[in-house]
VOROZA-349235 format. One line per field, with one value per atom (N, C-alpha, C): residue in three letters; atom name; x negated, y negated, z. Coordinates in steps of 0.2 Angstrom, whole numbers, m for minus. Each point is the difference from the previous one (the first is absolute). Layout:
% residues N
aa: ala|...
at: CA|...
x: X|...
y: Y|...
z: Z|...
//
This chain:
% residues 335
aa: met|met|met|lys|lys|lys|lys|lys|lys|ile|ile|ile|leu|leu|leu|leu|leu|leu|ile|ile|ile|val|val|val|ile|ile|ile|ala|ala|ala|leu|leu|leu|thr|thr|thr|ala|ala|ala|val|val|val|val|val|val|ala|ala|ala|ala|ala|ala|ala|ala|ala|trp|trp|trp|his|his|his|his|his|his|tyr|tyr|tyr|gly|gly|gly|gln|gln|gln|glu|glu|glu|pro|pro|pro|gly|gly|gly|ser|ser|ser|pro|pro|pro|asp|asp|asp|leu|leu|leu|leu|leu|leu|val|val|val|leu|leu|leu|his|his|his|gly|gly|gly|asn|asn|asn|val|val|val|asp|asp|asp|ile|ile|ile|arg|arg|arg|gln|gln|gln|val|val|val|ala|ala|ala|leu|leu|leu|ala|ala|ala|phe|phe|phe|asp|asp|asp|gly|gly|gly|ser|ser|ser|gly|gly|gly|arg|arg|arg|ile|ile|ile|thr|thr|thr|glu|glu|glu|leu|leu|leu|arg|arg|arg|ala|ala|ala|glu|glu|glu|glu|glu|glu|gly|gly|gly|asp|asp|asp|arg|arg|arg|ile|ile|ile|thr|thr|thr|glu|glu|glu|gly|gly|gly|gln|gln|gln|val|val|val|ile|ile|ile|gly|gly|gly|ile|ile|ile|leu|leu|leu|asp|asp|asp|thr|thr|thr|arg|arg|arg|thr|thr|thr|leu|leu|leu|glu|glu|glu|leu|leu|leu|gln|gln|gln|ser|ser|ser|glu|glu|glu|gln|gln|gln|ala|ala|ala|ser|ser|ser|ala|ala|ala|gln|gln|gln|val|val|val|glu|glu|glu|ala|ala|ala|ala|ala|ala|arg|arg|arg|gln|gln|gln|ser|ser|ser|leu|leu|leu|leu|leu|leu|arg|arg|arg|leu|leu|leu|gln|gln|gln|asn|asn|asn|gly|gly|gly|thr|thr|thr|arg|arg|arg|pro|pro|pro|glu|glu|glu|glu|glu|glu|ile|ile|ile|ala|ala|ala|gln|gln|gln|val|val|val|gln|gln|gln|ala|ala|ala|gln|gln|gln|leu|leu|leu|val|val|val|ser|ser|ser|ala|ala|ala|glu|glu|glu|ala|ala|ala|thr|thr|thr|ala|ala|ala|ala|ala|ala|arg|arg|arg|ala|ala|ala|ala|ala|ala|arg|arg|arg|asp|asp|asp|leu|leu|leu|ser|ser|ser|arg|arg|arg|ala|ala|ala|gln|gln|gln|arg|arg|arg|leu|leu|leu|gln|gln|gln|ser|ser|ser|ser|ser|ser|ser|ser|ser|ser|ser|ser|gly|gly|gly|ala|ala|ala|val|val|val|ser|ser|ser|val|val|val|gln|gln|gln|ala|ala|ala|val|val|val|asp|asp|asp|his|his|his|ala|ala|ala|gln|gln|gln|ser|ser|ser|glu|glu|glu|ala|ala|ala|glu|glu|glu|ala|ala|ala|ala|ala|ala|asp|asp|asp|ala|ala|ala|lys|lys|lys|val|val|val|ala|ala|ala|glu|glu|glu|val|val|val|arg|arg|arg|ala|ala|ala|ala|ala|ala|leu|leu|leu|glu|glu|glu|leu|leu|leu|ala|ala|ala|lys|lys|lys|ala|ala|ala|gly|gly|gly|ala|ala|ala|arg|arg|arg|gln|gln|gln|glu|glu|glu|asp|asp|asp|ile|ile|ile|ala|ala|ala|ala|ala|ala|ala|ala|ala|glu|glu|glu|ala|ala|ala|glu|glu|glu|leu|leu|leu|val|val|val|ala|ala|ala|ala|ala|ala|arg|arg|arg|ala|ala|ala|asn|asn|asn|leu|leu|leu|ala|ala|ala|leu|leu|leu|leu|leu|leu|arg|arg|arg|his|his|his|gln|gln|gln|ile|ile|ile|asp|asp|asp|leu|leu|leu|gly|gly|gly|thr|thr|thr|leu|leu|leu|thr|thr|thr|ala|ala|ala|pro|pro|pro|ile|ile|ile|asp|asp|asp|ala|ala|ala|val|val|val|val|val|val|arg|arg|arg|ser|ser|ser|arg|arg|arg|leu|leu|leu|leu|leu|leu|glu|glu|glu|pro|pro|pro|gly|gly|gly|asp|asp|asp|gln|gln|gln|ala|ala|ala|thr|thr|thr|pro|pro|pro|gln|gln|gln|leu|leu|leu|pro|pro|pro|val|val|val|phe|phe|phe|ala|ala|ala|leu|leu|leu|ala|ala|ala|ile|ile|ile|thr|thr|thr|gln|gln|gln|pro|pro|pro|lys|lys|lys|trp|trp|trp|val|val|val|arg|arg|arg|val|val|val|tyr|tyr|tyr|val|val|val|ser|ser|ser|glu|glu|glu|pro|pro|pro|asp|asp|asp|leu|leu|leu|gly|gly|gly|arg|arg|arg|ile|ile|ile|ala|ala|ala|pro|pro|pro|gly|gly|gly|met|met|met|gln|gln|gln|ala|ala|ala|glu|glu|glu|val|val|val|ile|ile|ile|thr|thr|thr|asp|asp|asp|ser|ser|ser|ala|ala|ala|pro|pro|pro|asp|asp|asp|gln|gln|gln|pro|pro|pro|val|val|val|ala|ala|ala|gly|gly|gly|thr|thr|thr|ile|ile|ile|gly|gly|gly|tyr|tyr|tyr|ile|ile|ile|ser|ser|ser|ser|ser|ser|val|val|val|ala|ala|ala|glu|glu|glu|phe|phe|phe|thr|thr|thr|pro|pro|pro|lys|lys|lys|pro|pro|pro|val|val|val|gln|gln|gln|thr|thr|thr|glu|glu|glu|glu|glu|glu|leu|leu|leu|arg|arg|arg|thr|thr|thr|ser|ser|ser|leu|leu|leu|val|val|val|tyr|tyr|tyr|glu|glu|glu|thr|thr|thr|arg|arg|arg|ile|ile|ile|thr|thr|thr|val|val|val|asp|asp|asp|asp|asp|asp|pro|pro|pro|glu|glu|glu|asp|asp|asp|ala|ala|ala|leu|leu|leu|arg|arg|arg|leu|leu|leu|gly|gly|gly|gln|gln|gln|pro|pro|pro|val|val|val|thr|thr|thr|val|val|val|arg|arg|arg|ile|ile|ile|pro|pro|pro|leu|leu|leu|gly|gly|gly|ser|ser|ser|ser|ser|ser|gly|gly|gly|gly|gly|gly|ile|ile|ile|asp|asp|asp|gln|gln|gln
at: N|CA|C|N|CA|C|N|CA|C|N|CA|C|N|CA|C|N|CA|C|N|CA|C|N|CA|C|N|CA|C|N|CA|C|N|CA|C|N|CA|C|N|CA|C|N|CA|C|N|CA|C|N|CA|C|N|CA|C|N|CA|C|N|CA|C|N|CA|C|N|CA|C|N|CA|C|N|CA|C|N|CA|C|N|CA|C|N|CA|C|N|CA|C|N|CA|C|N|CA|C|N|CA|C|N|CA|C|N|CA|C|N|CA|C|N|CA|C|N|CA|C|N|CA|C|N|CA|C|N|CA|C|N|CA|C|N|CA|C|N|CA|C|N|CA|C|N|CA|C|N|CA|C|N|CA|C|N|CA|C|N|CA|C|N|CA|C|N|CA|C|N|CA|C|N|CA|C|N|CA|C|N|CA|C|N|CA|C|N|CA|C|N|CA|C|N|CA|C|N|CA|C|N|CA|C|N|CA|C|N|CA|C|N|CA|C|N|CA|C|N|CA|C|N|CA|C|N|CA|C|N|CA|C|N|CA|C|N|CA|C|N|CA|C|N|CA|C|N|CA|C|N|CA|C|N|CA|C|N|CA|C|N|CA|C|N|CA|C|N|CA|C|N|CA|C|N|CA|C|N|CA|C|N|CA|C|N|CA|C|N|CA|C|N|CA|C|N|CA|C|N|CA|C|N|CA|C|N|CA|C|N|CA|C|N|CA|C|N|CA|C|N|CA|C|N|CA|C|N|CA|C|N|CA|C|N|CA|C|N|CA|C|N|CA|C|N|CA|C|N|CA|C|N|CA|C|N|CA|C|N|CA|C|N|CA|C|N|CA|C|N|CA|C|N|CA|C|N|CA|C|N|CA|C|N|CA|C|N|CA|C|N|CA|C|N|CA|C|N|CA|C|N|CA|C|N|CA|C|N|CA|C|N|CA|C|N|CA|C|N|CA|C|N|CA|C|N|CA|C|N|CA|C|N|CA|C|N|CA|C|N|CA|C|N|CA|C|N|CA|C|N|CA|C|N|CA|C|N|CA|C|N|CA|C|N|CA|C|N|CA|C|N|CA|C|N|CA|C|N|CA|C|N|CA|C|N|CA|C|N|CA|C|N|CA|C|N|CA|C|N|CA|C|N|CA|C|N|CA|C|N|CA|C|N|CA|C|N|CA|C|N|CA|C|N|CA|C|N|CA|C|N|CA|C|N|CA|C|N|CA|C|N|CA|C|N|CA|C|N|CA|C|N|CA|C|N|CA|C|N|CA|C|N|CA|C|N|CA|C|N|CA|C|N|CA|C|N|CA|C|N|CA|C|N|CA|C|N|CA|C|N|CA|C|N|CA|C|N|CA|C|N|CA|C|N|CA|C|N|CA|C|N|CA|C|N|CA|C|N|CA|C|N|CA|C|N|CA|C|N|CA|C|N|CA|C|N|CA|C|N|CA|C|N|CA|C|N|CA|C|N|CA|C|N|CA|C|N|CA|C|N|CA|C|N|CA|C|N|CA|C|N|CA|C|N|CA|C|N|CA|C|N|CA|C|N|CA|C|N|CA|C|N|CA|C|N|CA|C|N|CA|C|N|CA|C|N|CA|C|N|CA|C|N|CA|C|N|CA|C|N|CA|C|N|CA|C|N|CA|C|N|CA|C|N|CA|C|N|CA|C|N|CA|C|N|CA|C|N|CA|C|N|CA|C|N|CA|C|N|CA|C|N|CA|C|N|CA|C|N|CA|C|N|CA|C|N|CA|C|N|CA|C|N|CA|C|N|CA|C|N|CA|C|N|CA|C|N|CA|C|N|CA|C|N|CA|C|N|CA|C|N|CA|C|N|CA|C|N|CA|C|N|CA|C|N|CA|C|N|CA|C|N|CA|C|N|CA|C|N|CA|C|N|CA|C|N|CA|C|N|CA|C|N|CA|C|N|CA|C|N|CA|C|N|CA|C|N|CA|C|N|CA|C|N|CA|C|N|CA|C|N|CA|C|N|CA|C|N|CA|C|N|CA|C|N|CA|C|N|CA|C|N|CA|C|N|CA|C|N|CA|C|N|CA|C|N|CA|C|N|CA|C|N|CA|C|N|CA|C|N|CA|C|N|CA|C|N|CA|C|N|CA|C|N|CA|C|N|CA|C|N|CA|C|N|CA|C|N|CA|C|N|CA|C|N|CA|C|N|CA|C|N|CA|C|N|CA|C|N|CA|C|N|CA|C|N|CA|C|N|CA|C|N|CA|C|N|CA|C|N|CA|C|N|CA|C|N|CA|C|N|CA|C|N|CA|C|N|CA|C|N|CA|C|N|CA|C|N|CA|C|N|CA|C|N|CA|C|N|CA|C|N|CA|C|N|CA|C|N|CA|C|N|CA|C|N|CA|C|N|CA|C|N|CA|C|N|CA|C|N|CA|C|N|CA|C|N|CA|C|N|CA|C|N|CA|C|N|CA|C|N|CA|C|N|CA|C|N|CA|C|N|CA|C|N|CA|C|N|CA|C|N|CA|C|N|CA|C|N|CA|C|N|CA|C|N|CA|C|N|CA|C|N|CA|C|N|CA|C|N|CA|C|N|CA|C|N|CA|C|N|CA|C|N|CA|C|N|CA|C|N|CA|C|N|CA|C|N|CA|C
x: 220|m3|1|8|1|m2|m2|m7|m5|m4|m8|1|3|1|1|5|m1|m8|m4|m4|m6|3|m7|2|4|4|m1|m2|m2|m6|m2|m8|m4|3|m1|3|6|m2|m3|m3|m7|m7|m1|m6|1|7|3|m3|4|m2|m8|m4|m5|m6|4|m4|2|6|3|m5|0|m3|m9|m1|m10|m3|3|0|m6|m2|m3|m8|m2|m6|m5|m5|m7|m5|m1|m5|5|7|3|m1|2|m3|5|7|3|m1|m6|1|m10|0|m7|m1|m1|m2|m4|m4|m7|2|m7|0|m3|m1|m4|2|0|0|1|5|3|m7|m3|m6|m2|m2|m3|m4|2|m3|m1|m4|m1|m4|1|m3|m4|m7|m3|0|3|3|m4|m3|m6|3|m1|m2|m5|2|m4|m5|m1|m3|m2|m5|m2|4|m2|4|4|0|3|9|3|6|3|8|4|8|0|4|2|3|4|7|1|9|4|m7|4|m4|5|m4|m1|m2|2|5|2|5|6|m1|3|2|3|0|0|m4|m2|2|2|3|m6|m3|m2|0|m4|m2|0|4|0|m6|3|m10|1|m5|m1|m8|m2|m8|1|m4|0|m9|m4|m6|m1|m7|2|m2|2|m3|0|0|0|m7|m4|m8|1|5|m1|6|5|4|0|m9|0|m6|m2|m4|4|7|2|4|1|2|m6|m6|m5|1|m1|0|4|5|6|0|m3|m4|m6|m4|m4|3|5|1|5|4|4|m8|m5|m5|m4|m1|m3|6|7|2|3|0|1|m8|m5|m9|3|0|4|3|7|8|m5|m3|m5|m5|m2|m8|6|4|3|6|1|3|m3|m7|m4|3|m6|0|7|1|5|3|3|m1|m2|1|m2|m5|m3|m8|m3|1|m3|m2|9|1|m6|m4|m3|m8|1|m8|m1|6|0|m4|4|0|m8|m1|m9|m5|2|m4|0|8|m1|m6|1|m4|m6|m2|m8|m1|4|m3|m2|3|m1|m1|m3|m7|m7|3|m6|m2|7|m3|m4|5|m5|m7|m1|m7|m5|4|m5|0|4|2|m9|1|m4|m8|m1|m4|m3|5|m2|m3|4|m3|m3|m4|m6|m6|0|m5|0|3|0|m4|3|m4|m5|m4|m5|m3|1|m6|2|4|m1|m7|m1|m8|0|7|1|m1|1|m3|4|9|2|3|m2|5|m9|1|m7|m1|m5|2|3|0|4|6|2|11|m2|m4|3|1|m4|0|5|1|9|5|2|5|m2|m4|0|1|m1|3|6|4|6|3|m2|4|m1|m5|m2|6|1|2|11|m1|8|4|m8|0|5|m5|m2|8|1|6|8|m3|6|2|m5|0|0|0|2|6|4|8|5|m6|2|3|m7|1|3|0|6|9|2|7|m3|m4|3|0|m4|5|6|0|9|4|m2|6|m2|m5|m1|5|m1|3|m6|2|m2|m3|m9|m1|4|1|2|m5|m7|m2|1|3|1|11|1|7|1|m8|0|m3|m3|m3|7|4|6|6|m2|4|0|m8|m3|2|m1|m2|8|4|8|2|m4|0|m1|m6|m3|4|3|4|6|3|5|1|m7|m3|0|m1|m3|4|4|10|1|m1|5|m3|m6|m3|2|m1|1|8|5|8|m2|m2|m1|m4|m5|m2|6|4|6|4|3|3|1|m8|m7|2|4|1|5|6|6|m1|4|0|5|2|5|0|6|0|1|m5|m2|7|3|4|5|7|5|m4|m1|m1|0|m3|0|m5|m1|m8|m2|m4|m2|m5|m4|m5|m2|m1|0|m6|m7|m6|m4|4|m3|6|m1|2|2|3|m2|m6|m2|m8|m5|2|m4|m5|m7|m2|1|2|2|m4|m3|m1|1|0|0|0|m6|m2|2|4|5|5|2|8|4|6|5|5|3|6|m2|0|2|6|2|7|3|6|2|2|m2|7|4|7|6|4|0|2|m4|m1|1|m3|5|0|m4|m5|1|m6|1|m1|m4|m6|m7|1|m1|2|m7|m2|m5|1|2|3|m7|0|m5|0|m6|2|3|2|8|5|0|7|0|m9|2|6|m2|6|6|4|5|5|m3|2|m2|2|m2|3|m2|2|7|3|9|4|m3|3|7|3|1|1|1|m6|5|m1|0|m1|m1|m5|4|m2|2|m6|5|m6|3|m5|1|6|m2|6|7|3|6|m2|1|0|7|6|6|0|m4|1|m7|0|m5|m1|m5|0|m1|4|m2|m8|m3|m5|m1|m5|m3|m7|m2|m7|m3|m4|m5|m4|m6|m6|m2|m5|m3|m7|m8|m5|m2|m5|m2|m7|m1|m6|1|m4|3|m4|5|m3|m6|m2|m6|m5|m6|m2|m5|1|m4|m6|m3|m4|2|m6|2|6|7|5|m3|3|m3|7|5|5|5|7|8|0|m3|2|m3|m8|m3|3|4|2|8|0|5|2|m5|m4|0|m2|4|8|0|6|m1|8|m2|4|m2|7|5|5|6|4|4|3|6|3|8|3|4|4|4|3|5|6|5|7|2|m4|2|m1|11|m2|5|1|m1|m5|m6|m6|m3|5|0|m9|m2|m8|m5|m4|m5|m4|m6|m6|m5|m4|m3|3|8|4|1|m3|2|3|3|7|m5|9|0|3|m3|4|2|6|3|1|m2|0|2|9|2|m4|1|m5|8|4|5|1|4|m2|4|6|2|m5|m5|m6|5|4|6|m1|4|1|7|4|6|3|6|2|6
y: m208|m4|3|1|1|6|5|8|m2|m6|m2|m4|m3|m3|5|5|5|1|4|3|m4|m7|m3|m1|0|m1|6|7|6|0|m1|m2|m3|m6|m5|4|4|6|2|4|4|m3|m4|m3|m2|m3|m4|9|4|7|0|1|2|m5|m7|m6|2|3|1|6|4|8|m3|0|m3|m4|m8|m4|m2|m6|m5|6|m4|5|m2|8|0|m11|2|m10|m3|2|m6|1|m4|m3|5|4|5|7|0|7|1|6|3|7|m1|8|2|5|4|6|3|7|3|8|3|8|4|6|3|6|6|2|0|1|8|2|6|3|6|0|10|2|5|6|5|5|4|0|7|5|5|3|9|0|7|4|4|5|m4|2|m2|4|8|6|3|5|5|6|2|7|0|6|0|0|m5|0|6|3|1|1|m6|m3|m8|m5|m6|1|m7|4|m7|m5|m6|m1|m2|m1|m10|2|m9|m3|m3|m4|2|4|1|m6|1|m7|5|m3|6|m5|3|m5|m1|m2|0|7|4|5|7|m1|5|4|7|3|3|m4|2|4|3|1|6|4|6|5|m1|2|8|3|8|2|0|0|7|4|6|2|0|0|m5|m5|m5|6|1|3|7|5|6|m3|m7|0|m5|m2|m5|11|4|2|4|1|m1|m2|m8|m3|m2|3|1|5|7|3|m3|m3|m2|m4|m6|0|1|6|4|3|5|1|m6|m5|m5|m3|m1|1|5|7|4|0|0|m1|m5|m5|m6|5|m2|4|6|3|4|m3|m4|m2|m8|m2|m2|5|5|4|4|m3|3|11|3|7|2|7|1|5|m1|5|10|1|8|m1|m6|2|m2|m4|m3|8|4|6|2|2|5|m2|m8|1|0|m2|5|6|4|6|3|m4|1|m2|m4|m3|4|4|6|3|5|4|m1|m6|m2|m1|m1|m1|6|4|9|3|0|1|0|m9|m2|0|4|1|9|2|7|m1|m2|m3|m2|m3|m2|4|6|4|4|2|6|m3|m8|m2|3|m4|0|8|5|8|0|m5|6|m3|m8|m3|5|2|2|6|3|8|0|m6|1|m2|m5|m4|7|4|7|2|6|1|7|0|8|m4|m7|m2|5|2|3|m2|m8|m5|m1|m2|m3|m7|m4|m7|1|1|0|m2|7|1|m8|0|m7|m6|1|m7|2|5|1|m4|2|m1|m9|m2|m6|m4|2|m5|4|6|2|m7|m3|m3|m5|m3|m8|0|5|m2|1|3|1|m6|m4|m7|m5|m1|m4|1|4|4|m5|4|m4|m9|m5|m5|m1|3|m2|0|7|m1|m3|m3|m7|m7|m1|m5|m2|6|2|m1|3|m2|m8|m3|m7|m2|0|m2|0|7|2|m4|m2|m2|m10|m2|m10|3|1|m1|m4|m2|m1|m10|3|m8|m6|m5|m5|m2|2|m3|7|5|4|0|m1|m4|m5|m7|m5|3|4|3|4|3|5|m4|m6|m6|m4|m2|m4|5|8|5|m2|2|0|m9|m2|m7|m1|2|3|2|6|5|m1|m6|m4|m6|m1|m8|5|5|4|1|2|3|m6|m7|m4|m4|2|m1|4|7|3|m1|m2|m3|m3|m7|m7|4|2|2|4|3|3|m5|m3|m4|m7|m2|m2|3|6|4|m3|m2|m3|m8|1|m9|m4|m4|m6|m6|m1|m8|m3|m7|m4|m4|m1|m6|3|m3|0|m2|3|m2|5|0|2|4|3|6|m2|m6|m2|6|2|6|5|7|7|0|m1|0|8|6|5|7|4|5|6|4|6|5|4|1|m6|m4|m5|m1|m1|m2|m7|m2|m7|m1|m7|m5|m5|m4|m5|m6|1|m6|4|5|1|m1|m7|m1|5|3|4|m4|m4|m5|m8|m1|m7|m2|m4|m2|m8|m2|m4|m7|m3|0|m7|2|m3|m6|4|m6|0|m8|m4|m5|m2|m2|m7|m2|m7|m3|m4|m5|m3|0|m5|m6|m5|m6|m5|m5|m5|m5|m4|m6|m5|m8|m3|m7|0|m6|m7|m1|m6|3|5|3|5|0|4|m3|m8|m1|0|0|4|4|6|6|1|3|4|7|6|5|0|5|m2|m2|m2|m6|6|m2|9|m1|5|m1|6|m1|4|5|5|4|2|m1|1|5|5|4|m1|1|m2|6|7|3|2|m4|m2|m9|m4|m7|m3|5|m3|6|1|5|m2|m8|m1|5|3|1|m4|m1|m5|0|m6|2|m7|4|m8|2|m8|m1|2|5|2|m1|m3|0|m6|m3|m5|m1|1|m1|m7|3|m7|m3|5|m3|3|m3|m3|7|2|5|m1|m5|m1|m4|0|m6|m5|m4|m7|m2|m2|m6|m6|m2|m6|m6|0|m3|m7|m2|m9|m4|4|m4|4|m3|m1|9|m1|6|6|0|6|1|m3|3|3|1|3|8|2|4|7|m3|4|3|7|4|4|m1|10|2|4|8|0|2|m1|6|4|7|m2|m1|1|9|1|7|m1|6|1|5|0|4|4|5|4|8|0|9|3|m4|3|2|m3|2|m2|m7|m2|m2|m2|m1|5|1|5|m2|2|m3|m1|m5|m4|m4|m1|m1|m10|m2|m8|m2|m5|m2|m8|m6|m5|m3|m2|m3|m9|0|m6|m2|m4|m5|m4|m2|m6|m2|m9|m4|m4|2|m5|1|m4|1|7|2|8|5|m1|4|6|m2|9|m2|6|0|0|m4|m1|4|6|4|m1
z: m257|7|7|1|7|2|m5|4|m3|0|2|6|0|8|4|0|5|0|m5|m2|7|m1|5|6|3|5|4|m6|4|0|m3|m1|8|1|6|3|2|6|4|m7|m1|6|m6|5|5|2|8|3|0|6|m1|m6|m1|5|m1|4|9|2|4|3|m6|5|0|m6|3|4|m1|2|m5|3|m8|m4|m5|m3|3|m1|3|1|3|0|4|1|3|8|4|6|4|m2|6|m3|m5|m3|2|0|1|m5|m8|m2|1|1|m1|m2|m2|m3|3|1|4|m4|6|m2|5|1|6|1|9|3|m1|m4|2|9|1|7|0|m1|0|7|m1|6|m5|5|m2|5|m1|6|m1|4|2|8|m2|7|6|4|6|0|0|m1|m8|1|m3|m2|m4|m4|m9|0|m5|m1|m3|m1|m3|3|1|m7|4|m3|1|m5|m2|m2|3|m1|m1|m5|m1|m8|m5|m7|m1|m6|m1|m1|3|0|5|4|6|1|5|7|6|5|7|4|6|5|9|2|5|4|m1|4|m2|m6|m2|m5|3|m2|m8|m1|m12|1|4|0|4|m1|5|m2|3|m1|4|m3|7|5|6|6|5|m7|4|3|0|5|5|0|7|2|m2|5|5|m5|5|5|m3|7|5|m1|5|4|m4|3|8|m3|4|7|m2|6|2|m1|4|8|m3|3|6|m2|4|4|0|3|5|m3|8|3|m4|4|6|m2|4|7|m3|6|4|m1|5|4|m2|3|7|m1|3|5|m1|3|5|m2|5|6|m4|6|6|m4|5|5|m2|5|4|0|6|m4|8|m1|3|m4|2|7|4|6|0|m7|m2|1|m3|m1|6|5|6|5|0|5|m4|m8|m2|1|0|2|10|3|8|m1|m5|3|m5|m3|m2|7|2|7|4|2|5|m2|m5|m3|m1|0|m1|8|4|4|5|m2|4|m4|m4|m2|m1|3|3|11|2|5|1|m8|2|m2|m3|m4|7|2|9|2|2|6|m4|m5|m4|2|0|m1|8|6|5|3|m3|2|m1|m9|0|2|2|3|7|3|8|m2|m5|0|m1|m7|0|2|8|3|5|0|4|2|5|1|m5|m3|m5|m5|m3|m7|m4|0|m3|m8|m2|m4|m1|m8|m2|m2|m1|m1|m7|m6|m3|m2|6|0|6|4|4|m5|m5|m4|m7|1|m7|5|5|7|0|1|0|m6|m5|m9|1|0|2|4|7|4|m4|m3|m3|m3|m5|m8|2|6|1|5|3|2|m7|m3|m9|0|1|m5|5|6|4|0|1|m2|m9|m4|m5|m1|2|2|4|3|5|m3|m3|m6|m7|1|m6|1|9|3|1|3|1|m7|m7|m7|3|m3|m2|5|8|5|m3|m2|m2|m9|m2|m5|m7|m6|m6|4|m2|2|m4|2|m6|m3|m2|m4|m7|2|m2|m7|8|m3|m5|m1|m4|m5|m1|m6|m3|2|m5|m1|2|0|m8|0|m5|m7|3|m6|m5|7|m4|m3|3|m4|m8|1|m6|m6|2|m2|m4|3|m3|m4|2|m3|m10|0|m4|m4|2|m2|m2|3|m3|m5|m3|m2|m8|0|m2|m2|2|m2|m6|6|m6|m5|m2|m7|m5|3|m3|m1|2|m2|m3|m1|m6|m5|m2|m7|m1|3|m2|m2|m6|m3|m1|3|m1|m1|m2|m2|4|0|5|2|m6|m3|m7|2|m7|m5|m6|m5|m5|m7|m7|0|m5|m1|m8|3|m9|m3|3|m3|7|m3|2|m2|4|m2|0|5|1|m1|m1|m2|7|2|4|m2|3|0|m2|0|2|6|0|6|2|9|m1|7|m2|8|0|7|4|m7|m2|m6|m7|m2|m6|0|m4|3|m8|5|m2|m4|3|m4|m1|m3|1|0|4|1|m3|0|m1|6|3|5|m2|1|m4|4|7|6|6|3|m5|m7|m5|m3|m3|m4|m1|m5|m1|m9|3|m4|1|m5|4|m6|1|m2|2|m1|6|2|m4|m2|m2|6|1|8|1|m9|0|4|m1|3|3|4|7|6|0|6|m2|m4|m2|2|3|2|6|0|8|2|4|1|4|m3|2|m5|m5|m9|m3|0|m7|m4|m5|m7|m4|m5|m7|m3|m1|m5|m5|m6|m7|m5|m4|m3|m7|m5|m6|m4|3|m1|1|6|4|4|m7|3|3|m2|5|5|2|6|7|1|5|6|5|4|4|7|7|2|3|1|5|7|5|m1|0|0|9|m1|6|0|m2|2|m6|2|m5|3|m3|4|m2|6|2|m3|m4|m4|m7|m3|m6|m3|m7|0|m5|m5|m2|4|2|5|m9|2|m6|0|m4|3|2|4|5|m3|1|m2|m1|m5|m1|m3|m4|m1|m1|1|0|m2|m10|m5|4|2|1|8|0|7|0|m6|m4|2|m4|m3|7|6|8|m3|2|0|5|3|7|0|3|m2|5|m5|6|m2|5|0|1|m5|m1|2|7|3|m4|m4|m2|1|1|1|m7|0|m6|2|4|m2|m3|m7|m6|m3|3|m4|m6|m3|m6|m1|3|m1|0|m5|1|1|3|3|m7|2|m7|m5|1|m6|3|m6|m2|4|1|2|1|0|2|6|4|6|1|1|1|6|5|3|2|4|0|6|m2|3|5|1|2|4|6|9|2|m2|0|m2|m4|0|m4|m2|m2|m6|m5|m7|m1|m2|m4|m4|2|m4|m4
//
């Protein structure tokens, strides 16, 4: 008899402890029990550029971190084009500098020397023409008309050469026109833009993880042709992790964002994961026909997300779970 009494006392203590830990049974006004699943959020990751895949650095099941390089395309052609574009930038820059700096003093001195030579030639031609005309007009007629015409042509050609060299000297002293400088500047800008475009295309040949995630599927392999429309990896986002449940309209007013919750799995019911209500939809998940009775109104459900703190990664994506939300004034779960 004494043994039976001890067993009854022990069972009473266990029941009391369970009551203190879990609160009242589902359906009580102090506890809301919901059922849902750990939400699956997936990213279909593709290269931004096109080309042949040379290397993939992640396997299915691998955990990757934001910014980690997980794929590389063949960019050798683009790299050669980039080197060519870099040389074109330098050539355009030197052309602009030449125009901005103007004509060198040595070049001006050379044109001045050419002008002196042209003027001397013109003076000699003018003397020859004058002498031929004088001799032709003399009574002796020592010079023919053809000789005079030739001297005339030589003098005119010499004068034209002087005018040409003098104009060249003025241009050399004046330097480049503003229009020519502006055109050279535009050519340099275009060359730099082309180089930047090629470098950007080279950068697109590197695939990086956009967020911390787990590789669910590897959809392409080295040697495959990649495009922006063709995913290479399917990534599962694990942080932040949340549970998706649905709350009926009668229970909607009993919960609010920020309330604490407890997420329990069938595989580890004694190891609950702490969570917090993070989002409650303002729109019913299913829109019914015109509501006439209170019974019909209860068919409305609202999506609710429970953000969980799961540093041990105990919850798996898609896993069914039970969510317990205490409705007491403290909003907490007794331990």
